[in-house]
C-alpha positions as CSV (number, residue, x, y, z in Angstrom):
1,M,-90.8,127.5,93.7
2,T,-87.6,127.5,95.9
3,F,-87.0,123.8,96.5
4,P,-83.5,122.4,95.5
5,A,-82.8,119.0,93.9
6,L,-81.8,116.7,96.8
7,P,-79.6,113.6,96.7
8,P,-81.2,110.3,97.7
9,R,-81.3,109.8,101.5
10,E,-79.2,106.7,102.5
11,G,-80.7,103.9,104.5
12,E,-84.2,103.1,105.7
13,R,-86.8,105.6,106.7
14,P,-86.7,106.4,110.4
15,R,-89.5,105.4,112.8
16,T,-91.8,108.2,113.7
17,G,-94.8,108.6,115.9
18,P,-98.1,108.3,114.2
19,E,-99.8,111.2,116.0
20,V,-99.2,114.5,117.7
21,P,-96.7,115.1,119.1
22,H,-95.1,113.9,115.9
23,L,-91.6,112.9,116.8
24,Q,-88.8,110.9,115.2
25,L,-88.1,107.8,117.2
26,S,-84.9,106.4,115.5
27,Q,-81.9,107.6,113.6
28,T,-81.8,110.9,115.6
29,S,-79.1,113.6,115.3
30,P,-75.9,113.3,117.3
31,A,-75.6,116.3,119.7
32,E,-72.8,117.9,117.6
33,V,-74.9,117.8,114.4
34,R,-78.0,119.2,116.1
35,E,-75.9,122.0,117.7
36,G,-74.4,122.8,114.3
37,L,-77.9,123.0,112.9
38,L,-79.0,125.4,115.6
39,R,-75.9,127.6,115.2
40,W,-76.4,127.8,111.4
41,M,-80.1,128.6,111.8
42,D,-79.2,131.4,114.2
43,A,-76.6,132.9,111.9
44,A,-78.3,132.3,108.5
45,L,-81.9,133.2,109.1
46,P,-82.2,136.9,109.9
47,G,-85.4,138.1,111.6
48,T,-86.1,134.9,113.3
49,D,-86.4,134.2,117.0
50,W,-85.2,131.0,118.7
51,G,-86.2,129.7,122.0
52,G,-88.7,127.5,123.8
53,S,-91.9,126.6,122.0
54,K,-94.9,128.9,122.5
55,V,-98.5,128.0,122.0
56,S,-99.8,129.5,118.8
57,A,-96.6,131.4,118.0
58,P,-96.2,132.0,114.3
59,G,-93.3,130.3,112.8
60,F,-92.1,128.5,109.6
61,A,-90.0,125.9,111.4
62,H,-89.1,124.4,114.7
63,V,-86.4,121.9,115.8
64,H,-87.1,118.9,118.0
65,A,-84.7,117.5,120.6
66,D,-84.2,114.5,118.3
67,G,-82.9,116.8,115.6
68,S,-85.9,116.5,113.3
69,L,-87.8,119.6,112.2
70,H,-91.4,120.6,111.3
71,L,-91.5,123.2,108.7
72,A,-93.7,124.8,106.1
73,L,-93.0,124.5,102.4
74,D,-94.4,126.2,99.4
75,P,-97.2,124.0,98.2
76,A,-95.4,123.7,94.8
77,D,-92.4,122.2,96.6
78,R,-94.2,119.7,98.9
79,A,-94.4,116.8,96.4
80,A,-90.7,117.1,95.5
81,F,-89.8,117.1,99.2
82,L,-92.0,114.2,100.1
83,S,-90.7,112.1,97.1
84,S,-87.1,112.9,98.1
85,G,-87.1,110.5,101.1
86,W,-85.9,113.2,103.4
87,G,-89.2,113.6,105.3
88,E,-92.9,112.9,105.6
89,K,-96.3,114.5,106.0
90,H,-97.3,115.7,109.4
91,P,-100.2,113.7,111.0
92,L,-102.5,116.8,110.7
93,D,-101.7,117.1,106.9
94,D,-105.2,115.9,106.0
95,H,-106.6,118.8,108.0
96,G,-104.9,121.5,105.9
97,F,-101.9,121.9,108.2
98,N,-99.1,123.0,105.8
99,V,-96.2,121.3,107.7
100,V,-93.9,118.4,106.9
101,M,-91.3,116.6,109.0
102,L,-87.7,116.9,107.9
103,Y,-85.8,113.9,109.3
104,A,-83.0,114.5,111.7
105,P,-79.6,114.9,110.0
106,R,-77.4,112.1,111.1
107,D,-74.0,113.6,109.9
108,R,-72.5,116.7,108.4
109,T,-73.4,115.6,104.9
110,E,-77.1,115.3,105.8
111,L,-76.8,118.6,107.7
112,D,-76.0,120.3,104.4
113,V,-79.1,118.8,102.9
114,A,-81.2,119.9,105.9
115,K,-79.9,123.4,105.4
116,Q,-81.1,123.4,101.8
117,V,-84.6,122.4,102.9
118,I,-84.7,124.9,105.8
119,A,-83.5,127.6,103.4
120,A,-86.4,126.8,101.1
121,S,-88.9,127.0,104.0
122,Y,-87.4,130.3,105.2
123,T,-87.6,131.8,101.7
124,Y,-91.2,130.6,101.4
125,A,-92.1,132.2,104.7
126,T,-90.2,135.5,104.3
127,G,-89.6,136.0,100.6
128,R,-85.9,136.4,101.4
129,A,-83.0,134.1,100.9
130,P,-80.9,133.1,104.0
131,M,-77.6,134.8,104.6
132,S,-75.2,133.2,102.2
133,D,-72.1,134.2,104.3
134,A,-73.4,132.7,107.5
135,A,-70.9,130.8,109.5
136,A,-70.7,127.1,108.6
137,A,-72.0,124.8,111.3
């Protein structure tokens, strides 16, 4: 189990689409927060490739234009994540699709929380911890 204890998420749950493509429709990331997230992911997650989406490409996480992410979590961590208020099940969850949505970080404080969740996903997928000395986003 790699999942950290998360603080409560402030405010109401964002609106999301009910089907695929599963997107966040409100409370999206400001451009500077999303760019900071992408910079951190590039620096902190060795052995990963970033770029346009590819059909059937293996991956543990992907970032949407709205700043939300889909990512895989250790099954032992899913319940803790879902009860934290920071995300929700993917519409294909009932079909054995091990992916959740992490809501878009709205500010730098939420970006720090997102990094913790992404780090847990990365560790689940690779068995390695992210680079701890990665440049802060």
